[in-house]
C-alpha positions as CSV (number, residue, x, y, z in Angstrom):
1,M,17.2,9.6,27.4
2,T,19.6,11.4,25.1
3,R,18.7,14.5,23.2
4,E,19.0,12.6,19.9
5,N,16.6,9.9,21.2
6,K,14.1,12.6,22.3
7,E,14.5,14.2,18.8
8,F,14.0,10.7,17.1
9,I,10.8,10.0,19.2
10,S,9.5,13.5,18.5
11,K,9.9,13.0,14.7
12,L,8.2,9.7,14.9
13,Y,5.3,11.3,16.6
14,I,4.9,14.2,14.2
15,V,5.5,12.2,11.0
16,V,4.8,8.6,11.5
17,I,1.8,8.6,13.9
18,P,-0.5,10.5,11.5
19,I,0.4,8.1,8.7
20,M,-0.4,5.1,11.0
21,L,-3.7,6.6,11.9
22,Q,-4.5,7.2,8.3
23,S,-3.6,3.7,7.4
24,L,-5.5,2.2,10.4
25,V,-8.7,3.9,9.6
26,Q,-8.2,3.0,5.9
27,S,-7.6,-0.7,6.8
28,A,-10.5,-0.6,9.4
29,L,-12.9,0.6,6.9
30,G,-11.6,-1.8,4.4
31,F,-12.2,-4.6,6.8
32,L,-15.8,-3.0,7.3
33,D,-16.4,-2.9,3.6
34,T,-15.4,-6.7,3.3
35,L,-17.7,-7.4,6.3
36,M,-20.7,-5.6,4.7
37,I,-20.1,-7.4,1.4
38,G,-19.6,-10.5,3.6
39,Q,-23.3,-10.3,4.7
40,L,-24.3,-11.0,1.2
41,G,-22.5,-14.4,1.0
42,E,-19.3,-16.2,0.4
43,A,-19.5,-15.9,-3.4
44,E,-19.7,-12.0,-3.0
45,V,-16.7,-12.0,-0.7
46,A,-14.7,-14.1,-3.3
47,A,-15.9,-11.9,-6.2
48,I,-14.9,-8.6,-4.5
49,G,-11.6,-10.2,-3.4
50,G,-10.8,-11.2,-6.9
51,A,-12.0,-7.8,-8.4
52,N,-9.9,-5.9,-5.9
53,Q,-6.7,-7.7,-7.1
54,F,-6.7,-5.2,-10.0
55,F,-7.0,-2.2,-7.7
56,F,-4.3,-3.9,-5.4
57,F,-2.0,-4.0,-8.5
58,I,-2.7,-0.5,-9.6
59,Q,-2.5,0.9,-6.1
60,L,1.0,-0.5,-5.6
61,A,1.9,0.9,-9.0
62,F,0.8,4.4,-7.5
63,F,2.6,3.5,-4.4
64,G,5.9,2.7,-6.4
65,L,5.5,6.0,-8.3
66,N,4.9,8.0,-5.2
67,S,7.8,6.2,-3.4
68,G,10.0,7.2,-6.3
69,G,8.9,10.8,-6.3
70,S,9.0,10.8,-2.5
71,I,12.7,10.1,-2.6
72,F,13.3,13.4,-4.4
73,L,10.6,15.4,-2.8
74,A,11.9,14.6,0.8
75,Q,15.5,15.4,-0.1
76,Y,14.5,18.5,-2.1
77,Y,12.4,19.8,0.9
78,G,15.4,19.3,3.2
79,A,17.6,21.2,0.7
80,K,14.9,24.0,0.3
81,N,14.5,23.4,-3.5
82,M,10.9,24.3,-4.1
83,D,11.3,24.3,-7.9
84,G,12.4,20.7,-7.9
85,M,9.4,19.8,-5.7
86,R,7.0,21.2,-8.1
87,K,8.4,19.5,-11.0
88,V,8.5,16.1,-9.3
89,T,4.8,16.6,-8.2
90,T,3.5,17.6,-11.7
91,F,5.5,14.6,-13.2
92,T,4.2,11.9,-10.8
93,S,0.6,13.3,-10.8
94,T,0.4,13.2,-14.7
95,I,1.8,9.7,-14.8
96,A,-0.6,8.6,-12.1
97,V,-3.8,10.0,-13.7
98,T,-2.7,8.6,-17.1
99,F,-2.0,5.2,-15.6
100,G,-5.4,5.3,-13.7
101,A,-7.2,6.1,-16.8
102,L,-5.6,3.1,-18.6
103,G,-6.6,0.8,-15.7
104,C,-10.1,2.1,-15.9
105,L,-10.3,1.3,-19.6
106,F,-8.8,-2.2,-19.1
107,V,-11.4,-3.3,-16.4
108,S,-14.2,-1.8,-18.6
109,L,-13.1,-3.9,-21.6
110,F,-11.9,-7.1,-20.1
111,P,-13.6,-7.5,-16.7
112,S,-14.6,-11.2,-17.3
113,S,-11.1,-12.3,-18.4
114,F,-9.7,-10.7,-15.4
115,M,-12.1,-12.3,-12.9
116,A,-11.6,-15.7,-14.7
117,L,-8.1,-15.7,-13.4
118,F,-9.5,-16.2,-9.7
119,S,-12.6,-18.2,-10.1
120,S,-14.5,-20.6,-12.6
121,D,-17.7,-20.0,-10.7
122,K,-20.1,-18.1,-12.8
123,T,-21.7,-16.4,-9.9
124,V,-18.3,-15.0,-8.7
125,I,-17.3,-13.9,-12.1
126,D,-20.4,-12.1,-12.9
127,T,-20.6,-10.4,-9.5
128,G,-16.9,-9.3,-9.9
129,V,-17.6,-7.9,-13.4
130,V,-20.4,-5.6,-12.0
131,Y,-18.0,-4.3,-9.4
132,L,-15.1,-3.8,-11.8
133,K,-17.1,-1.9,-14.4
134,T,-18.1,0.7,-11.8
135,V,-15.2,1.0,-9.5
136,G,-12.6,1.5,-12.4
137,V,-13.2,5.3,-12.5
138,S,-12.0,5.6,-8.9
139,Y,-8.5,4.6,-10.0
140,I,-8.0,8.0,-11.6
141,F,-8.8,9.8,-8.5
142,S,-6.8,7.4,-6.3
143,G,-3.7,8.0,-8.2
144,F,-3.8,11.7,-8.1
145,S,-4.7,11.6,-4.3
146,M,-1.7,9.4,-3.6
147,M,0.7,11.8,-5.3
148,Y,-0.5,14.8,-3.5
149,S,-0.7,13.1,-0.2
150,G,3.0,12.1,-0.8
151,A,3.9,15.7,-1.5
152,F,2.3,16.8,1.7
153,R,4.2,14.3,3.8
154,A,7.5,15.1,2.2
155,E,7.3,18.6,3.7
156,G,6.6,17.1,7.1
157,D,2.8,17.5,6.9
158,S,1.3,14.1,7.5
159,K,-1.8,15.4,9.3
160,T,-3.6,16.9,6.0
161,P,-3.5,13.7,4.0
162,M,-4.6,11.8,7.3
163,F,-7.7,14.0,7.6
164,T,-8.6,14.0,4.0
165,T,-8.2,10.3,3.7
166,I,-10.3,9.7,7.0
167,L,-13.0,11.8,5.9
168,S,-13.2,10.2,2.4
169,L,-13.2,6.7,3.9
170,F,-16.0,7.6,6.5
171,L,-18.0,8.9,3.5
172,N,-17.2,5.6,1.6
173,A,-18.4,3.5,4.8
174,I,-21.6,5.6,5.1
175,L,-22.4,5.3,1.5
176,N,-21.6,1.6,1.5
177,A,-24.2,1.0,4.1
178,L,-26.8,3.1,2.3
179,L,-26.2,1.8,-1.1
180,I,-25.3,-1.8,-0.5
181,F,-28.2,-2.6,1.8
182,G,-30.6,0.1,0.6
183,L,-31.2,2.0,3.9
184,G,-33.9,4.6,4.0
185,P,-34.7,6.1,0.7
186,F,-31.8,4.7,-0.9
187,P,-32.2,1.6,-3.4
188,R,-30.5,-1.7,-2.5
189,L,-27.7,-1.9,-5.1
190,G,-25.5,-4.6,-3.6
191,V,-21.9,-4.8,-5.0
192,F,-22.7,-2.2,-7.5
193,G,-23.5,0.2,-4.7
194,G,-20.2,-0.6,-3.0
195,A,-18.4,0.3,-6.1
196,L,-20.4,3.6,-6.6
197,A,-19.6,4.5,-3.0
198,T,-15.8,4.1,-3.8
199,V,-15.9,6.3,-6.7
200,I,-17.7,9.0,-5.0
201,A,-15.4,9.0,-1.9
202,R,-12.2,8.9,-4.0
203,L,-13.5,12.0,-5.9
204,V,-14.3,13.9,-2.7
205,E,-10.7,13.1,-1.4
206,S,-9.0,14.5,-4.5
207,L,-11.1,17.6,-4.4
208,L,-10.2,18.2,-0.7
209,L,-6.4,17.8,-1.4
210,I,-6.5,20.2,-4.3
211,S,-8.4,22.8,-2.4
212,I,-6.3,22.6,0.7
213,S,-2.9,22.7,-1.2
214,V,-4.1,25.8,-3.1
215,K,-5.4,27.6,-0.1
216,R,-2.2,27.1,1.7
217,N,0.0,27.8,-1.2
218,A,1.8,24.6,-0.6
219,P,5.4,24.5,-2.2
220,F,4.6,21.7,-4.5
221,V,1.6,23.3,-6.2
222,T,2.0,24.1,-9.8
223,K,2.5,27.8,-10.4
224,K,3.7,28.1,-14.0
225,K,3.8,26.0,-17.2
226,E,7.5,25.5,-16.8
227,D,6.6,23.0,-13.9
228,F,5.5,20.7,-16.6
229,M,8.7,21.1,-18.8
230,W,10.8,18.1,-17.7
231,N,14.3,18.2,-19.3
232,K,16.4,15.1,-20.1
233,A,18.4,15.4,-16.9
234,F,15.3,15.5,-14.8
235,I,13.8,12.6,-16.6
236,K,17.2,10.6,-16.3
237,D,17.3,11.2,-12.6
238,M,13.7,10.1,-12.2
239,A,14.3,7.0,-14.3
240,T,17.7,6.1,-12.5
241,T,16.2,6.4,-9.0
242,G,12.5,6.6,-9.2
243,L,11.8,3.9,-11.9
244,P,13.4,1.0,-9.8
245,A,10.9,1.9,-7.0
246,F,8.1,1.9,-9.5
247,M,9.1,-1.4,-11.0
248,H,9.6,-2.8,-7.5
249,E,5.9,-2.2,-6.6
250,M,4.7,-3.3,-9.9
251,L,6.6,-6.8,-9.8
252,W,5.7,-7.1,-6.1
253,S,2.0,-6.6,-6.9
254,I,2.1,-9.1,-9.8
255,G,3.7,-11.5,-7.5
256,A,0.9,-10.9,-4.8
257,I,-1.7,-11.6,-7.5
258,L,0.1,-14.7,-8.5
259,Y,-0.2,-15.8,-4.8
260,K,-3.9,-15.2,-5.0
261,M,-4.2,-17.2,-8.0
262,A,-2.5,-20.1,-6.3
263,Y,-4.8,-19.7,-3.2
264,S,-7.9,-19.7,-5.5
265,S,-7.1,-23.0,-7.0
266,L,-7.9,-24.4,-3.6
267,G,-11.6,-23.7,-4.0
268,T,-14.2,-20.7,-3.2
269,A,-14.0,-21.6,0.5
270,T,-10.2,-21.1,0.8
271,F,-10.3,-18.1,-1.4
272,A,-12.9,-16.4,0.6
273,A,-11.1,-17.3,3.7
274,V,-7.8,-15.7,2.4
275,N,-9.6,-12.5,1.3
276,I,-11.0,-12.3,4.9
277,D,-7.7,-12.9,6.5
278,M,-5.9,-10.4,4.4
279,S,-8.5,-7.7,5.3
280,I,-8.0,-8.5,9.0
281,Q,-4.2,-8.5,8.9
282,D,-4.2,-5.1,7.1
283,L,-5.5,-3.7,10.4
284,F,-2.3,-4.9,12.3
285,F,0.1,-4.3,9.4
286,V,-0.7,-0.5,9.4
287,A,1.9,0.2,12.1
288,G,4.6,-1.4,9.9
289,M,3.7,0.6,6.7
290,G,3.3,3.8,8.7
291,L,6.8,3.4,10.2
292,A,8.2,2.6,6.8
293,N,6.6,5.5,4.9
294,G,7.2,7.9,7.8
295,S,11.0,6.8,8.0
296,G,11.4,7.3,4.5
297,V,10.3,11.0,4.8
298,I,12.4,11.6,8.0
299,L,15.6,10.1,6.6
300,G,15.1,11.8,3.3
301,N,14.9,15.1,4.8
302,I,18.1,14.4,7.0
303,I,20.0,13.3,3.9
304,G,18.9,16.3,1.9
305,E,20.3,18.5,4.8
306,G,23.6,16.7,4.3
307,N,23.8,14.8,7.5
308,K,24.6,11.3,6.4
309,E,26.1,10.2,9.8
310,K,22.8,11.0,11.5
311,A,20.8,9.2,8.8
312,Q,22.9,6.1,9.4
313,R,22.4,6.1,13.1
314,W,18.5,6.7,12.8
315,S,18.3,3.9,10.3
316,R,19.3,1.4,13.0
317,K,16.7,2.8,15.4
318,I,14.1,2.4,12.8
319,I,15.0,-1.3,12.3
320,I,14.8,-2.0,16.1
321,C,11.4,-0.1,16.2
322,S,10.0,-2.0,13.4
323,L,10.9,-5.4,14.8
324,S,9.6,-4.5,18.3
325,V,6.3,-3.0,17.0
326,G,6.0,-6.2,14.8
327,F,6.1,-8.6,17.6
328,I,3.5,-6.4,19.6
329,M,1.1,-6.6,16.5
330,C,1.8,-10.4,16.2
331,I,0.4,-10.8,19.8
332,L,-2.5,-8.7,19.3
333,E,-3.6,-10.4,16.0
334,L,-3.2,-13.8,17.5
335,F,-5.5,-12.8,20.3
336,L,-8.2,-10.8,18.4
337,S,-8.4,-12.3,14.9
338,P,-10.6,-15.4,15.8
339,F,-13.2,-13.0,17.4
340,M,-13.0,-10.9,14.2
341,I,-13.6,-13.8,11.9
342,N,-16.7,-14.8,13.7
343,L,-18.4,-11.4,12.5
344,Y,-18.5,-12.8,8.9
345,N,-21.5,-14.7,7.5
346,I,-19.5,-17.7,6.3
347,S,-19.7,-21.4,6.5
348,Q,-17.9,-23.4,9.4
349,E,-15.4,-24.8,6.8
350,T,-14.4,-21.3,5.7
351,R,-14.1,-20.1,9.2
352,I,-11.8,-22.9,10.4
353,I,-9.7,-22.4,7.4
354,A,-9.4,-18.6,8.0
355,V,-8.6,-19.0,11.7
356,K,-5.7,-21.5,11.1
357,A,-4.3,-19.3,8.3
358,L,-4.3,-16.3,10.4
359,Y,-2.0,-17.8,13.0
360,S,0.5,-18.3,10.2
361,L,0.0,-14.7,9.1
362,S,0.6,-13.5,12.6
363,A,3.9,-15.3,12.9
364,L,5.1,-13.7,9.7
365,L,4.1,-10.1,11.0
366,P,7.4,-9.1,12.8
367,F,9.6,-10.1,9.9
368,E,7.5,-8.6,7.1
369,M,7.3,-5.4,9.0
370,T,11.0,-5.1,9.4
371,G,11.7,-6.1,5.7
372,V,9.2,-3.3,4.5
373,A,10.9,-0.8,6.8
374,I,14.3,-1.6,5.4
375,M,13.2,-1.8,1.7
376,V,10.6,0.8,1.5
377,G,11.7,3.2,4.2
378,I,15.4,3.1,4.7
379,L,16.9,2.2,1.4
380,R,14.7,4.2,-0.8
381,S,15.1,7.3,1.4
382,G,18.8,7.2,0.3
383,G,18.1,6.7,-3.2
384,D,19.1,2.9,-3.1
385,S,16.0,1.8,-4.9
386,R,17.7,-0.5,-7.3
387,F,19.2,-2.6,-4.6
388,S,15.9,-2.8,-2.9
389,L,14.1,-3.9,-6.1
390,L,16.5,-6.7,-6.6
391,S,16.9,-8.0,-3.1
392,E,13.2,-8.3,-2.7
393,I,11.9,-9.4,-6.1
394,I,14.5,-12.1,-6.6
395,P,13.7,-14.2,-3.5
396,M,10.0,-13.6,-4.2
397,Y,10.0,-14.9,-7.8
398,A,12.8,-17.5,-7.4
399,L,11.7,-19.1,-4.1
400,S,8.3,-18.0,-2.5
401,I,6.0,-18.0,-5.7
402,P,7.1,-21.3,-7.1
403,L,6.9,-23.0,-3.5
404,T,3.3,-21.5,-3.2
405,F,2.1,-22.9,-6.3
406,M,3.9,-26.3,-5.5
407,G,2.1,-26.2,-2.1
408,A,-1.2,-25.6,-3.8
409,M,-0.6,-28.3,-6.4
410,L,0.1,-30.7,-3.7
411,D,-3.0,-29.7,-1.8
412,F,-1.3,-28.3,1.3
413,P,-3.5,-26.5,3.8
414,L,-3.6,-22.7,3.4
415,W,-1.8,-22.1,6.8
416,A,1.1,-24.3,5.6
417,I,1.2,-22.5,2.1
418,L,1.4,-19.1,3.8
419,L,4.4,-20.1,5.9
420,L,6.3,-20.7,2.7
421,K,6.5,-16.9,2.4
422,L,9.4,-17.0,4.8
423,S,11.6,-18.2,1.9
424,E,11.4,-14.6,0.6
425,I,11.0,-12.6,3.9
426,M,14.1,-14.0,5.7
427,P,16.6,-13.4,2.8
428,K,15.6,-9.8,2.1
429,M,15.7,-9.0,5.8
430,I,19.3,-10.4,6.1
431,I,20.5,-8.9,2.8
432,G,18.8,-5.5,3.4
433,G,20.1,-5.3,7.0
434,I,23.7,-5.8,5.7
435,R,23.2,-3.2,3.3
436,V,21.9,-0.6,5.8
437,R,24.9,-1.4,8.0
438,S,27.4,-0.9,5.2
439,G,26.2,2.8,4.7
440,K,26.3,2.4,0.9
441,W,22.6,3.0,0.6
442,I,23.0,6.9,1.2
443,T,23.1,9.3,-1.8
444,D,22.2,12.9,-1.6
445,L,20.1,13.3,-4.7
446,S,19.4,17.1,-3.8
447,L,23.1,17.9,-4.8
448,R,22.2,17.2,-8.5
449,A,19.6,19.9,-8.5
450,R,21.7,22.7,-6.7
């Protein structure tokens, strides 16, 4: 093994593995959360699945904002520009908290209208409304936590956000058990208890991140009021490079909600099945997201150091890793998912739909992981977020979404409708791969601030 390959593997171990572990615990407890709610019945599973589509939307908006900021943070850290890091962190955190507050206001005022997008069943809508009105407060804390977690990762510290998230999620799981089912002296609160547990856990995570960053005097922690003074040049840079990443995730999340709307038109059983399937697949997709997020930090630091040739070489290694890990996860999902579905308290009809659909999701996994590594990890790390936006969103809206709705209207089975997503996955993989090979994706953004 060459010295560079050893260095590459070492970087993956230091940066990527903690992100993967964090995502794995997050997905595992998300699966456990769905499983706990699932013991209450199919209507509750469908309700929480619909209600969480808003959090899914707003979380991806946070992810886009964080990705846009992380492009600069990783390169600034590589260039030792700490003033730039502080400005970026205050900027993204302020927007995230504001956006989270607006999201909280929306679900407080219009919960029934939002739930009606996914179901006409009054029980499903009413249950979702109870959940949304409570869980909305957590959006504010989630947005802040994601920005600070991204700042820690940009300086190569993936362990701190991993530990804070794991602690928060375990607290969430414990409170879920106590408040949903009323264990011990706690009242049985059902879905309201699940929402309350989420709010408490997200608040604790935010407080932990603040306290650790201040205690360690992290380079991105605000030290003076000037950190909040963003001039026109700064805002222009953020808008030119960061805004496409934000819009990318916003449009992608809207597209994902449209997919769910198409699935929900097939009935409560199918909608419950797809929500169960997604919570299971998240467990296997964490490796791909960890590799994508970690590679963005690694490549961003290399580009900030001024070594474009090395960034180009390592980008090819990342693509090979993503495809290989994707096939491994595909095999694991095919083998384990039927046993996991059996843990849910659902009808035989829903169980059959869920198992068949998971076979389709498993087949898509290697290609989805590679596409995410290219779009989210590689291209964004080099500031090529506009190309990433266009090459993913155009196939999604021009091909995949219309085909999904057509499949739903023609009453295709869920497993067949899910395979229609290949119409967006393959084009973005091919186009993105060509872009990476060209080397045109690499821009040293830190030079603008030197």
